N, C-alpha and C positions, 0 to 999 in steps of 0.2 A: 538389323542384319538378319538374314535368313538363318534358320537353325537346321542342323542335321539331326534327324531323328533316328536314334538307335533302339528305342524301346517304347512300347505302349503298355501302360498300366491300367487295368480295367477295374472299376467298381463292379459290384455284383448286382445287388437288388435294385431293380428299376432301370438298370443299364444293360446288363446281359439278359436278365430275365424279368418278366412282368410280374414280379413278386411284391413290389411296393403297393400295387393295387390290392393284392391279397392281404397284405399287412393292414392296410387301411380298412378293408372290409372286416377283418378280424378284430381290430381295435374297436370299431364302431359297434359291432355285435356284442362284444364283451362289455363295453361301456354301458350300453343300454340295459344289460342284465343287472348291472350294479348301480344304475341310476345316475350316471354322470354323463356329461355332454363334452365332447372333444372338439375344440375349435380347430379349423383347418390350419391356421397359422401355428398353433401349438404342435400339431402333428408334423408340419413341415420342418420345424426346428429340431425335431427328433431324428430326422433321416440322416443316416450315416453315423449315428452315435452308438456307443457300446451300451449293452443292457444295464450296467450299473448307473450310467449317466441318464438313461431313460427312466429308470426307477426313481432316481433323485428328482428328476423333473416332475414326475407324476405326484410324488409325495409333497413337493413344494407347491404344486398347483392345487391339489385336492385334499391335502392334510395328511399327517403322519399315520392316521388310523386307517387309511385306505389299504385294502387287501390287494396290493399291487401284484404280488406273486401269483395269486389265483387268476387275476385278470390277464396277466401276461401269458400264463399257461393256456388259458382258453383261446387267446389270440393265436398263439403258436400252433395249437392243435388244428385250428381252422385252416391255416396255410398248408400244413402237412397233409391234412385230409383232402384238401382240394387237389394237391399235386398227385396224391395216390389215385384219385378218381379220374383225373384229367390229363396227367402228364406235366412235365416241366414246361412252363409257358415261355419259350425262347423268344427273345426280341428279334424282329426282322433284321436280317443282314448280319447277324452275329457270326454264323459259320463262314459266310462269304468273306467277311473281314479277316477272320482268323486265318483262313486259307491264304488270302492275299498277303498278310503280314509274314506268314511262314515262307511263302515263295520269295518275298523280298529280303529275307534274312533279318527281319526286325524282331527283337526279343519281346516276349509278352509275359505279363504276370497279372494275377488277381490280388487286389488289396481291398479287403472287405471287413467291416465291423462284425459280420456274422461269424458263426462258429464253423469249425472244420467240417463237422457232420453235415450241417445244412448246405454248405458250399459244395462239398464233394458229392453229396447226393444229387444236387442240381446239375453240376458239371457232367457227372457220369450218366445221369438220367437223360441228358441232352446229347450224349455221345461226343462230348468235346474234351475229354480228359487227356487227349494226346496233343493238344494245341498250346498248352501253357508251360512256360519254363519254370514257374514257381508260384507259390501262394503265400500271402500273409493274412492271418486271421486276427480278429479283434482282440483275442486274449494274448496275442504275442507282443502287444504294445501297451504301455501304461495309459497314454493319452489318446483320446478319440478325436476324429474330425470335429471341428475345424482345425485342430492341431495337425501338422503335417507328418507326424511321427510314422504313421503307417505307410505313407508313400515314400518317405526317406528310407525306411527299412527295405521296401520293395526294390528301390533303385540300387541300394547297396548289394542286395542279394543278386541282382542282375549284373552288377559290376559297371553301372553307368552313373554319370552325373545327372542331377535333376534337370539341368538345362537341355539335355538331349532326350528327355522322356516326355511323351504326351500322357496326360491323365485324362481318361474318359470317365465322365461323371454325369449324373442326372440331378444331384442334390446341391442345394446351396452350400451346405457344410462341406461337401466334397470339393467344390470349386474353390472355396475359401482356403481349404487345406492345401490344395494343389498350388495355388498362387503363393501362399505363405512359404511353401517349401522351395520355390524357385523353379517349378515345373511349367510345362505348357498346358494350361487347362482348356479342354475341349468339352463343351456341354452338349449332351443329347437329352433334351428335356423329357421328363416322364410325367410327373404329377404337377410340376410347376414350371412356368416359363421364367427365364432370368429377368429380373427387374433392371432398372437403369444402373443401379449401383453395382450389381453383380456382373452386368455386361462389360463393365470396365476392366474386369479381371480376366476376361476370356481371350484366348487366342482364336477360338472359333466356336460357333454354335452350329450343330448339324441336326437336321430333322430326323435322321435315322443313322444307325450304324453303317448302313450301306454308303451313306454320303461321306463317311470318314475316308473311304478309299479315294474319293475325289480329291481330298486334301493332299494325299500322298502323290497322286498323279499330277497335281498342280506343281508340287515340288518346292513350295515356298511356305515356311512357317515363321511367323513373326511372334516375338514375345508379347505377352499382354501389356497394354499400355503403349504399344508402338504406333497407335493411331489407326490400326486396321483390325477389325473383327470380321472374319469371314462368316457368312450365314448361308447355309445350304439347306 
């Protein structure tokens, strides 16, 4: 059965802004300085996770003697410095999609594992602070993606049921969280394309945020597992 969409909940890093690339570059630079090698799969599994979960994963992988806090701070400084020098790297189609959703009366929110400071700095730096109805940050929930808690809190804030909300995500953990919470997961890949297993969880895969508008203009959304995954 087709779904009526009342809200769209946005991930931030890698979805709204090209900041997962900056994070990856920062991790790799800091890791080289401290003599460790970061596997692509290891970093992929960290996307969407809160800082405490990231720290636990590093210590489990490289040992409890690892100076994670110093590595993390160096990584963080890299991203902030890049944005100070170059501006916020906005993903193609973001503003156009937000304008379209506002015109259609569709509610919007940001649900991100990142901090309020980082998120608001990016949103305001990109001139988009008037387009969202609310924000949920990583420190507002106990559990991180792939747990759906952050998306459930965003839906509650918007006054909507999960089944009437699209989740826009670029990460595996984010899609798993959206599916687990009963939302409609739409993936806009950034660093990784969905594998066969993840594709089964998707309502749609879009090449860009601009293509999400096409989903609305089509007017039909099917829940994941209904036998049809749109690819645009």
